[in-house]
Structure formats: structure tokens, C-alpha cells
N, C-alpha and C positions, 0 to 999 in steps of 0.2 A: 392464623397459625397458632398451634397450641404452645403452652409455656415450655414444654420439654424440647420442642424443636427450636424455639428461640434460644434456649440455654445451650443446646448443641452447637448452633451457629455461632453464638458468642464465644464458646470455648475454642472452636476451630479457628476463629479470627484471632483469639488471644495467643494460641499456640503458634500460629503463623507469624505473628508479630514478634514473639519471643525468639523464634527461629530465623528471623530475618538476618541477612548478611551484615556483618560489621562494616559500617561505611568507611572507617579508617583503613581496614584491611582491603576493602574493595578499591579505595583510592591508591593504596600502595601497589596493588597488583595491576591496576589500569596504567599506572605510570610505567610499567615494564612492557606494555604493549602486547602484540599478538603472542610472543613466546609464553607469557604468563597464562594466556587462555589455552594454549596448546598443552601446557602441563596439567591444568585443571581438567581438560577433556580426557587426557590419558588416565588420570585418577578416576574420573567418572566411568570410563569404559571398563575399568578393572573391577568395579564394585558390582555386587549382585543387587537386585532390586531390594531396597531397604530405606529406612528413614534417613540414614546418612547420605544415601545417593540423592534423595529428594532435596535435602538441605544443600548439597553440593550443586545441584542444578540451579537453585536460586542464586547461589554465588556466581555460577558461570554466567547466568543471564545478566547479572549486575556488572561483571567484569567485561563481558562482551558488549554491553549496552544494547542488547537485543533480546526480546522475549523469544523463547524456544531456541536459544543459541546452541543447545546440545544437538539440535537437528541441523541447523545451518552451518555451525562451526565458524562463524564469521566474527571478526573483531571490528567494531565501529568506533571511530573517533567522533567526539562530539564538540571538539574545538578545532576550527578550521586551520588555525596557525599550526597546531600540532600535526594535523593531517598533512599540511604542506611540508613541514619539516621531515616527516616520514617519507613523503613522496620524493623529496630531493635526495634523501639518503638512499632510497631503494631504487630510484630511477623509474618508479611507476607513476602513472597519472592517478587522479583522484576520481572516484565515483561518489558523488554527493547526493544523498536523498534529502529532498525537502518535503516536509509533511506537516500535517496538523497533529498536535499531540506529541507523544514520545514513542520511539520504537521499542523501548524496554517495558512498556505497559500494555496490558491486554486491550484497554480501551483507547487505542490510537485510532486515527481515521480509517475508514473502511478500506481504502486502497492499500494502505501500509499493512493492514492486517492480512489482506490477500497476498501481498508481496511475500510475507513470511511463509505462506502455504505454497503458493504457485511458483515463486522464484527462488527464495533463499533456501527452501527445503529441497530443491532439486539438486541431487548430488553432483551431477556434471557441472551445472552452472555455478554452484557454490565453490567447487574446486577452481573453476576458471576465474571467479572473482577474487579468490585468495591469491592466485598466482599473478594476476594481471593488474590489480588496482589496490590502492589504499582507499578504504571505505570510510565514509563520513556521513553523518546525518545531522540535520538541524530542523528546528520547528518553526514553521511559518507563524503559528499562533496556537494557543491551546485549542483542543478539539472540543466542541460543545457536547456535553453528555445529556442524555435523556433517560429518565426513569419513569416508566409507565406503571402505575400502581393500580391493580384491579380491585383493591379493597378487601381481598380475602386471603392475603398472604402471598399471592402470585405477583411477580414483577417482571418487567422486561427492562434490562439495562443495556443501552446501546449508545452509539454516537450519531451525530447529525452532521451531514454535509462534509465538505472538505475533500480535496484531491491532492495527489502526490506526484512528484516528478523526480527523475534521476538525471542529474547534471554530470556531464563528463568535463572535468577540469584538468588543465595541465598542472604541473608541480607548483606553479606560482598562483594557482587559484583562478586562472582565466577560463571562462566557459567556452567550450568548443562545440557542444551539442547538448540537446535536452531530449530525453525520452519521456514524454508526458503520459501519465495514466498507466493502465495495466497491460502487460504483454504476456504472451506465452514465454516459457523459459527458452525455447528454441529461437524465437524471434528476437527476444531480448539479447541473447548472446550474439546473434547475427549482427544486430545493430552495433553492439559494443566492439565486436571484432573488426567491423568496418572502420570505426573511428579510432581504433587503438594506435595505428601507426602515426597518425596526425597528433594524437595526444602525447605520444612518447617524444616526438621531436619538437613540439611546440615551444617548450621552454627555451630551447636553444636558438630560436629564430628571432630576427628583428621584427618590429611591429609591422612593417610593410610586408615582409615575407610571410608572416603569420596570417595577416589578413588575406593575402592572395591565396594561400593554401586553404584557409577556411572556406573562402568563397568557392574555390574549385571543388573542394570536398562536398559541400552541400549541393552544388550543381549536379555533380555526377551521382551522388547518393539519391537525390530526388528522382532523377531519371531511372536509376536502377530499381528503386523501390516500385515506381509506377509500372515498370515493365514486368517485374516479378509478379505483382498482384494481378496484372492483366493476363498473365499466362497461368493463373492458378487453376484453370479448368472449371468444371461444374461444381457448384456449391453442394454441401451435404445438408440434407434436411434432418434436423434433430427434433424429436418430440419432447416437449417440456411441459410439465403441469402448468396450466395457465394460472396467472396470479390475479385473483379477483377478491373482492371484499371491501376493504376500508375505503379505497378511492371511490368505488361505486356508491358506497354508503354516503360519502361526503357530498355527492352530487344530488342527493335527494332533497337537500335544503340549500338554497343558494346563499343566504346570508351566513349560515353556519360554515359552508364550504369556504367562503372567502376568508374567514378568520382562521380556519384550522388546516386547510390544504397545504400551505407552505411548510408547516411543521411535519405533517403526515408524509409528504413527499421527501422532505429532507431526512427524515428518520428511516427512510427505506421501507416504510410500511405499505407503499403502493408504487405503481409505475405510472409514468406520464405517457399517454398515448400520443406522442408528438411526431413519430416517424414510422416508416414501414417496419423497421427492425423491431421496435417495441410493440407495434400492433401485432406482428406475427407471433411474437413471444407470448403476448396476452391471449392469443388464440390457441396456444398450446404447441406452437411449431416455430422453429428458428432455422433459417438457412445460413450456413456459415462456410467460409473458405478456410483452407489449411487447418482443418480440424485435427489432423494427425499431429501437427506441431504443438497442439494444446493438451495432449494427453499427459496426465500426471504420473510421476514416477512413484515407486513404492514408498519412499520416505515421505513424500507429500501426502499420499493416501493414508499412511500410518499416523501422520500428524492430524489429519482430519478425523480419523477414528478417535484419537485422543481428545480432540476438542468436543466430541460427543454432540453432533448435530441432533436437534430434538424433533420428535414427533409431537406436533402441537395439539395433541388431545389433552384431556384432563383425567388423570394427571399426565403431565408431559413426561415422555420417556425417550432415551437416546434411540436414534434410528440405527438399525443394524441390517445386515444381509442385503437382499435385493433392493430394498428401499434406499439404503445408503449408496449402493452402486448407482442407482438412478440419479441420486443427488450429485454424485461426483461427475457423472456423465453430463448433467445439466451445467455444472460449474465449468467443465471443459469447453462446452459449447459457448458459454458466455465469455470465457477467456478468449476463445477464438474470435468472437465478435468484437470484444474490446481491443484485441490486437489489430484487427482490420480498421476499426475506428481510429485508434492511435496513429497508425501509419498513414492511412489515406486522408485523414482530416487534420489531426493535431500536429503530428510530426512533419507533415508536408508544409504546414504553415511555418513551423520553425525553420525548415530549410529555406523558405522564401525570405524570412527575416534575415538570416545570416548572409544570404546572397546579396541583399540590398543594403545592409548596414555599412556605414562609412568607416567603422572601426569595430574590432572585437569588443563586445560589451563587457561591462563588469558583471559579476554574479548578481549584485543587488539590482541593477538595472534590468537584466534579463529576467530575473525571478519576478520582479514586480509586473512585468509585461505578461509573463506566463499566467500568473494568477488573475490578472485583470482581463486579458483577452481570450485565453484558452479555457481557463477554469471558471471564469465569470464570478469569481469571489474576490474582488479587489480589496486591498488593505483599507481603503477608504470606507468600506461598509462594515461597521463593527458588529452587525447582526448576521452577516453571511447570508442575507436574503431570507432569513427565517422569521423576521418580524412581520406582523400584519399591518404594515404601514398604510395609513389612509382608510382602514377598515374599522368600524365600530364593533368591538368584540364582546361588550357587556362585562368585561373584567376591569377592575381598578387598574389604571395605568396600562391597559391592554396586556396585563399579565407580566409586565416588565418589573423586575426587582433589582434595585441598584444599591 
């Protein structure tokens, strides 16, 4: 990278730092809750495109505690006690996002980044969330960051591993359901609407009555979901550009592969051919059910355009036109597949847990089980499965820096 480009990047970083929101002002506004966010959004909407509007957007993200909050218009609590107080005052239950990293940073875990595009940017869903829930997020742990430096000024900065889940809590913070992983906006709302009556009445029930209602809800919901998916009709075949390259390259040398594959796969640089869904995707085709429910709305597509997906040529350039449309269609197909996986595999296990539990679990107990059994990233593993344990890598201390 030439010196002039380095200077330009340094100046841009300096200007962004100088123009960062005042933390004391952000704290004051956050203490006022959603009304403060509404006032800021009204100011934002009234401004033409200008530097002042860009600066206000950064303040809005900080006050909302969510990146791209000018699109979602959602206010998130980051303190569960305050969320519970707001829930009691409003009569609304809590929707609590558990994630790796932070929702107000670009480099949060991959699921939460897609939530901002697929779910929170959906205008109908975001309106429903504002009307029906007090929103809260918390971090399971920091999300691992990866920088791949090609040595010529080009870098890829991304995150590695980590899954997210939305917990439906009553006003006292008791979990009633979990939606693990990524859903389409339509399916996400359908599941939340189903549990909403229980969530609204839970705080007023005795422990015994609550347990009975929770078991009955999960029994009926498990059956209804299975019946709905069984009646989904024929799948839709979607053509997707096959993902080839780095994983295949890793297989050319066994000893190299053993040391590098965990990081390659965790960083999303390749796909694991472990089931028929992934195999068909790698072959350039994916069969999915309920694809129409995964179609992205105009606000979500506009946010994708703003994020500027790249054409990976040299030099890399933003994708536009028909090529971008193809990428959006591929994302919709993958969201439809993720919704199917979430409902028929992950959420169905959650239903069985609640049906058989002797008492409604605490958030901490349920969350530990979700990350250990569903997401396979238990808190007991400090390396999130990314270390090359038991493999000689040829690096000092296997590349671990402490």
C-alpha cells in the first residue's frame, strides 16, 4: 500500500474518532429509553444527506445499542434488570438476544450480523418487535476476530465461529422459549406470535401453573410446527454458485490440513461437506422449503447495497446489478434452509427440553445448555473449537499467544 493511501486511511480514522458520539451524552439519552431514540430518529429523518446526518447516525447507533439502528429503529437494553423494569412497567415480555460480541459493532458474530439484515431491517417485523417486546441483548463472550493479511496491502477482517439465540422471557426474566440460529422474518414473527400470549401472562402465574402452561405450549407448538413443515409441498430448487477453493486446497496435504482446517472452517472460508444440504450447495444447487417466506424486503435489500458486497477480483469492487441480485437470491435460499434447520432440528429439541423439565429453568441454566448442546461451543472450551489440539503445527506454542 502506497504512503498516500496509508495517510488517507489514517486521516479517515482520525476524523471518525474526533466525530465519535460523546459517551456522557449517550449515557444520558440511553437513560431516557426508547423515547430518546424516537426523537433522534425524527431529527435524522428531517435532515438531508450531509455530514451532520452521518454524525447523528453514529449517535443513534450508540443510543439504540445496535449497529444500523436508523434502519431497524429498535432500542435495546443491555442491562437485564433495566429490561425487566421496563417490561413490568409496560406489560410487555422481553426478547433477549444472546450472542458473541456486541450488537452495536460491525464485527459481532455472523448470526447477529445477519439478524441486522434479515430480521431487524424488515419493516413489518421491526414494528412488531417495538410494539410487542422489550428488547435486550447480552454477550456470551467476545467474538474471535481474524485478520488475514496477504502481504500486499490487502486484508480480510472477519470473525470466527459463534452462534446466537433469541430468548423469550417474561417480565421477571424467566425463559419460556428459545429461537436458536437464523430465521426468516416471517417464520421468526410466527414463532414469537405463538408464544406471546404465554409470555404476557406468565409473570402472574404461580410456579406450578406456569410450568403446566409452558409444558402444554411446547407440546402443542412442537406438533403444530411438524405438521406445518410436513405440509409445505414440494421444495424449490435454487441455483447457487458452488463454493470451492480453500477447503479443497487444504486437503492436498494431510498434515497441513489437520492444523489449519479448524480455523479455515471457523472463519467461514469454506464449507464442511457433512450433510446432503451442504453437498448440494457445493454442487451449485440447493433445495429449500418455504422460500417465499425468506424473501427480503426493500429496507433489507437497501442495507445490503449499503454494505457493498464485494466482487473478489483484484482490485476488489462492490457488486452491483444482476450479480448483486443473484447474491441476494442466494442469501434468501440460505435463510430458508437455516429456518428449516432451526425449526426441525434445533427448536424441536428446545421443545422437548421444556416438555421434560421438572421446573422452568433459569436463563443462565438454559443458556448454558443451548451453547453446549445445540451450538456445540460450551463455555468450558476457551478456544471455541478453533485450536489445533493434539496436532503438531510447526509454530511456537501452536500459534497461541497469551
